[in-house]
C-alpha positions in Angstrom: -78.2 -37.5 -22.5 -75.6 -38.7 -20.1 -75.9 -40.7 -17.2 -75.0 -39.3 -13.9 -71.6 -38.7 -13.7 -71.3 -39.1 -9.5 -73.3 -42.4 -10.0 -70.9 -43.5 -12.6 -67.5 -43.0 -10.3 -69.4 -45.0 -8.1 -69.9 -47.7 -10.7 -66.2 -47.5 -11.4 -64.8 -48.0 -8.1 -67.0 -51.0 -7.3 -66.5 -52.4 -10.7 -62.8 -51.8 -9.9 -63.1 -53.9 -6.5 -65.8 -55.6 -7.1 -67.3 -55.0 -3.7 -69.9 -52.4 -2.8 -68.6 -52.2 1.0 -64.2 -51.2 -0.6 -65.7 -48.8 -3.0 -67.7 -46.7 -0.2 -64.6 -47.1 2.1 -62.7 -45.7 -0.9 -65.2 -43.3 -1.7 -65.2 -42.1 1.9 -69.3 -43.1 1.9 -71.5 -45.1 3.3 -72.2 -48.6 2.1 -75.9 -47.5 1.6 -74.9 -44.8 -0.6 -73.1 -47.1 -3.1 -75.9 -49.2 -3.3 -78.7 -46.7 -4.2 -76.0 -45.0 -6.8 -76.0 -48.3 -8.7 -79.5 -48.4 -8.5 -79.7 -45.6 -9.9 -77.8 -46.1 -12.7 -79.4 -49.5 -13.0 -82.7 -47.7 -13.8 -81.1 -45.5 -16.0 -79.7 -48.0 -18.1 -83.3 -49.9 -17.6 -80.6 -53.3 -17.2 -78.3 -54.7 -14.5 -75.1 -53.8 -13.8 -74.2 -56.1 -11.0 -75.1 -59.4 -10.1 -75.8 -59.5 -6.3 -74.4 -62.8 -5.1 -74.1 -64.2 -1.3 -70.2 -63.4 -0.8 -70.1 -60.1 -2.8 -71.0 -58.9 -6.5 -70.0 -59.6 -9.6 -70.1 -57.6 -13.2 -73.6 -58.5 -15.3 -72.6 -59.6 -18.7 -72.3 -56.6 -21.4 -71.1 -54.3 -18.2 -67.5 -55.2 -18.2 -67.0 -52.6 -21.7 -68.2 -50.0 -19.6 -66.3 -50.3 -16.7 -62.6 -50.7 -18.5 -63.8 -47.5 -20.5 -64.8 -45.7 -17.3 -61.4 -47.0 -15.4 -59.8 -45.4 -18.4 -61.1 -42.4 -18.5 -60.9 -41.6 -14.5 -57.2 -42.4 -14.8 -56.9 -39.9 -17.4 -58.6 -37.4 -15.8 -56.9 -37.8 -13.1 -53.3 -37.9 -14.5 -54.3 -34.2 -16.4 -55.7 -32.7 -13.3 -52.6 -33.3 -11.7 -50.5 -32.2 -14.1 -52.4 -28.9 -14.3 -52.3 -28.3 -10.7 -48.5 -28.7 -11.1 -48.1 -26.0 -13.6 -50.1 -23.8 -11.6 -48.0 -23.7 -8.3 -45.3 -21.8 -8.2 -41.8 -23.0 -6.4 -39.2 -21.2 -4.8 -35.6 -21.9 -3.6 -34.9 -19.7 -0.7 -31.2 -19.7 0.6 -30.7 -17.9 3.7 -27.9 -17.1 6.5 -29.0 -19.2 9.8 -29.2 -16.4 11.5 -31.9 -14.2 9.5 -33.7 -17.7 9.2 -34.3 -18.4 12.5 -35.0 -15.0 13.7 -37.0 -13.4 11.0 -37.5 -16.2 7.8 -38.7 -19.3 10.0 -40.8 -17.4 12.4 -43.0 -15.5 9.4 -43.1 -18.2 7.1 -46.4 -19.6 7.9 -47.5 -16.5 7.6 -46.4 -16.3 3.9 -47.9 -19.5 3.0 -51.5 -18.9 3.9 -51.0 -15.3 2.0 -49.6 -17.9 -1.2 -50.9 -20.6 -0.5 -50.0 -21.5 -4.7 -46.2 -20.5 -3.7 -44.0 -24.0 -2.4 -41.1 -22.3 -0.6 -37.8 -24.2 -0.2 -35.5 -23.2 2.4 -31.7 -24.0 2.3 -29.0 -23.0 4.3 -26.3 -20.3 2.8 -23.2 -19.5 4.2 -22.1 -16.0 4.6 -21.1 -13.5 1.9 -22.1 -16.7 -0.7 -23.3 -15.4 -4.3 -26.7 -16.2 -5.5 -25.2 -18.2 -8.7 -22.9 -20.5 -6.4 -26.4 -21.2 -4.7 -28.5 -22.4 -7.7 -31.3 -20.7 -5.8 -33.9 -18.2 -6.6 -33.5 -15.8 -3.7 -30.4 -15.8 -1.6 -30.7 -14.0 2.2 -26.7 -13.0 3.1 -24.5 -10.9 4.7 -22.6 -8.9 2.0 -23.6 -7.2 -1.0 -23.8 -9.3 -4.6 -22.9 -7.4 -7.1 -22.6 -9.9 -10.2 -24.1 -9.4 -13.5 -28.3 -10.3 -13.6 -29.2 -9.8 -9.9 -30.7 -7.2 -8.0 -29.2 -6.8 -4.3 -31.4 -5.2 -1.6 -30.5 -3.9 1.5 -32.1 -5.0 4.4 -30.4 -3.9 7.9 -26.8 -3.1 8.9 -24.6 -5.8 10.7 -23.7 -3.1 13.8 -22.7 -4.6 16.7 -22.8 -3.7 19.9 -22.6 -5.6 23.4 -24.9 -7.5 24.9 -25.8 -10.0 27.9 -29.2 -11.2 29.0 -30.9 -9.7 32.3 -30.3 -13.2 34.2 -26.3 -12.6 33.8 -26.4 -8.9 35.1 -28.2 -9.9 38.2 -25.8 -12.4 38.8 -22.9 -10.1 37.9 -24.6 -6.5 38.6 -24.7 -3.6 36.7 -22.4 -3.0 33.8 -22.5 0.6 32.2 -18.9 1.4 31.0 -16.0 -0.1 29.5 -14.2 -1.1 32.0 -16.7 -3.1 33.5 -17.1 -4.7 29.9 -13.6 -5.5 29.7 -13.5 -7.3 33.3 -16.7 -9.1 32.1 -17.3 -12.9 31.0 -16.6 -12.1 27.3 -18.0 -14.6 24.4 -17.1 -14.6 20.6 -18.7 -15.6 17.3 -15.7 -17.1 15.4 -12.8 -15.4 16.4 -11.9 -12.6 19.4 -10.7 -10.2 16.6 -14.1 -8.5 17.1 -13.9 -7.7 20.9 -10.2 -6.3 20.0 -11.3 -3.9 17.6 -14.4 -3.2 19.8 -12.1 -2.2 22.9 -9.6 -0.3 20.3 -12.8 1.7 19.4 -13.2 2.2 22.9 -9.7 3.4 23.8 -8.9 0.7 26.2 -6.4 -2.4 26.1 -7.5 -5.0 27.5 -5.0 -5.7 30.7 -5.4 -9.6 29.7 -5.8 -11.5 26.7 -9.4 -11.3 25.9 -10.8 -14.6 27.5 -14.3 -17.0 27.1 -15.3 -19.0 24.4 -15.4 -19.1 20.9 -18.4 -20.2 19.1 -18.4 -21.3 15.6 -21.7 -19.6 14.3 -23.9 -16.7 15.4 -26.9 -18.6 16.2 -24.4 -20.6 18.9 -23.5 -17.1 20.4 -26.5 -15.8 21.0 -28.5 -18.5 22.5 -24.9 -18.5 24.2 -25.6 -15.3 25.2 -29.3 -15.4 25.9 -28.5 -18.4 28.6 -27.0 -15.8 30.2 -23.3 -17.2 29.7 -21.4 -13.5 29.7 -20.9 -10.5 26.7 -21.7 -10.4 23.3 -20.9 -8.6 20.4 -24.4 -8.7 18.5 -25.7 -7.1 15.4 -28.4 -5.6 17.1 -30.9 -5.2 13.9 -30.6 -9.1 13.6 -31.2 -9.5 17.8 -34.0 -6.8 17.5 -36.9 -8.9 18.7 -34.3 -10.4 21.5 -33.7 -6.9 22.6 -37.3 -5.7 22.6 -38.2 -8.6 24.3 -36.2 -7.8 27.2 -34.0 -11.1 26.6 -30.9 -9.2 25.7 -29.8 -5.7 27.1 -27.4 -3.3 24.6 -24.8 -2.2 27.2 -23.0 0.7 25.2 -23.8 2.3 22.0 -19.7 1.5 20.9 -20.5 -0.3 17.6 -18.2 -2.6 15.1 -19.0 -3.5 11.9 -20.5 -0.5 10.8 -20.4 -0.1 7.4 -21.5 -4.2 6.9 -24.8 -5.2 5.5 -27.2 -7.8 5.0 -29.1 -8.2 1.6 -31.7 -9.6 -0.1 -30.6 -10.5 -3.4 -32.8 -12.0 -6.8 -32.2 -12.7 -10.4 -32.6 -9.3 -12.1 -35.5 -11.0 -13.8 -37.9 -12.9 -11.4 -40.4 -15.3 -11.4 -43.5 -14.2 -10.1 -43.2 -16.1 -6.8 -39.6 -14.6 -6.6 -40.7 -11.0 -6.6 -44.4 -11.6 -4.4 -41.9 -13.7 -1.9 -39.0 -10.9 -1.5 -41.8 -7.9 -1.3 -43.4 -9.9 1.8 -40.5 -10.5 3.5 -38.8 -6.8 3.3 -42.0 -5.9 4.6 -42.2 -8.5 7.7 -38.6 -6.1 8.7 
């Protein structure tokens, strides 16, 4: 017959720490609870396990070997349990371009983790048009398709860009409803002025002066400037769908550029179970 396992755990802590009080703190129970468990165990063995002294307790003769065996056993149990937990927990690394990460992935990631508590997700930045093998990641969310071998590439949505501005900017500058009014507005640029040049060519208008306005290094900076009311920006309407639906940005024209480009979700052709679950979830939230 086995002695009470709970009492053995209390005895091991008290023996290792040579203190009922410190054992109680470690086990998050009361001093009285520790004393009760030790008495229960002493009754089971029919002999004292500790000598009570004025300044504390010490192991009774003959109890040292039991304490050593229990300490080694509990340590082995703890180690094996930790290894098993690691083996049953999945981990994936997701590389994502900043525009999609800040608008779609990160705001919803808590919901994924709540649904799949056994999966650990690491999110890293991806450069535009980067290939999956270059990232060393399990999943890549980026601009442009990846036609490499041994990967699956799924289209998420179009990169169609249209002129947008914030209601704050329109209140200050007045309504902007045609190409010439857009040309006269404060223009904001994403890395280069070439996109606006392309847009005006499509609109059939040659700007009368050199394209002006600040150039931002990445799209997140551009979008922040547009929402803050700094001017008119060409933005991918699907990426900014929530800002447009919420009224933070207003589409000023249906004339578009970059229509042929798209954003993609890319993973290995034989993905892990965790990667498969993540990809299915991410496509569903868009």
